[in-house]
C-alpha positions as CSV (number, residue, x, y, z in Angstrom):
1,S,11.6,-16.5,0.3
2,E,8.5,-16.3,-1.9
3,S,8.9,-12.6,-2.3
4,S,11.6,-13.2,-4.9
5,I,10.1,-16.0,-6.6
6,E,10.6,-14.5,-10.1
7,H,14.3,-15.3,-9.9
8,L,13.8,-18.9,-8.9
9,S,14.1,-21.7,-11.4
10,Y,11.1,-24.0,-12.3
11,Y,12.4,-26.6,-10.4
12,D,12.6,-24.3,-7.4
13,I,9.1,-23.1,-7.8
14,N,7.7,-26.5,-8.1
15,T,9.7,-27.5,-4.9
16,I,8.0,-24.5,-3.0
17,N,4.7,-25.3,-4.4
18,I,5.0,-29.1,-3.0
19,Q,6.1,-27.9,0.3
20,R,3.2,-25.5,0.7
21,N,0.6,-28.1,-0.4
22,E,1.9,-30.5,2.1
23,T,1.8,-28.0,5.2
24,M,-1.1,-25.9,4.0
25,A,-4.8,-26.1,3.1
26,P,-5.6,-26.4,-0.5
27,I,-5.5,-23.1,-2.5
28,V,-9.0,-22.8,-4.1
29,P,-9.3,-20.2,-7.2
30,Y,-12.7,-18.5,-7.8
31,Q,-13.9,-16.5,-10.6
32,I,-15.8,-12.9,-10.0
33,D,-15.9,-11.2,-13.3
34,F,-14.9,-11.4,-16.8
35,S,-15.5,-8.7,-19.6
36,V,-14.6,-7.7,-23.0
37,K,-15.1,-4.2,-24.1
38,N,-14.5,-2.9,-27.7
39,I,-12.6,0.5,-27.2
40,G,-10.9,1.3,-30.7
41,K,-11.0,4.9,-31.6
42,A,-11.8,4.9,-35.3
43,V,-13.2,1.2,-35.6
44,A,-14.3,0.0,-32.2
45,N,-13.6,-3.7,-33.1
46,T,-9.8,-3.0,-33.6
47,K,-9.0,-2.8,-29.9
48,K,-10.1,-4.7,-26.8
49,K,-10.1,-4.2,-23.1
50,I,-10.3,-7.5,-21.4
51,R,-10.7,-7.7,-17.7
52,F,-10.4,-10.9,-15.3
53,R,-11.7,-10.5,-11.7
54,F,-10.7,-13.6,-9.6
55,G,-9.9,-14.6,-6.1
56,F,-8.5,-17.1,-3.8
57,A,-10.8,-18.7,-1.0
58,N,-10.0,-18.3,2.7
59,A,-8.4,-21.3,3.9
60,N,-9.4,-20.7,7.5
61,A,-13.2,-20.1,6.4
62,L,-13.1,-23.2,4.3
63,A,-11.6,-25.1,7.2
64,S,-14.5,-23.9,9.7
65,G,-17.2,-25.0,6.9
66,A,-18.1,-21.6,6.0
67,K,-19.8,-21.6,2.2
68,G,-20.4,-18.8,-0.1
69,I,-19.5,-15.2,0.2
70,D,-18.3,-16.0,3.7
71,C,-15.1,-17.8,2.2
72,R,-14.0,-14.7,0.0
73,G,-10.3,-14.1,0.5
74,M,-7.5,-12.5,-1.6
75,E,-8.9,-11.0,-4.7
76,H,-7.1,-9.9,-8.0
77,D,-8.3,-7.9,-10.9
78,V,-6.1,-8.2,-14.2
79,T,-6.8,-6.0,-17.4
80,F,-5.3,-6.5,-20.7
81,T,-5.6,-3.9,-23.4
82,W,-5.1,-5.6,-27.0
83,S,-4.9,-3.9,-30.4
84,I,-6.1,-6.6,-32.9
85,T,-4.6,-4.4,-35.8
86,S,-0.8,-4.2,-34.3
87,G,-1.0,-7.3,-32.2
88,K,0.4,-5.3,-29.2
């Protein structure tokens, strides 16, 4: 099943993706937001918080001809905190 995809090999993942693309509508990603903030304590530039917000369009809405906000689907928020001095 796709819930245990982290345990599959590269070949198995590609097979799942090929099967998904043959039976389902295309997966359409979209960007919502991107931001970078300097958050270092002593020197602000030494630590950064990077945030990506993105989503995948609702396939049913796309198939029915909807456009713009009406097609918003599953959305995700990914945030990284990066220390430029230590690399962590």
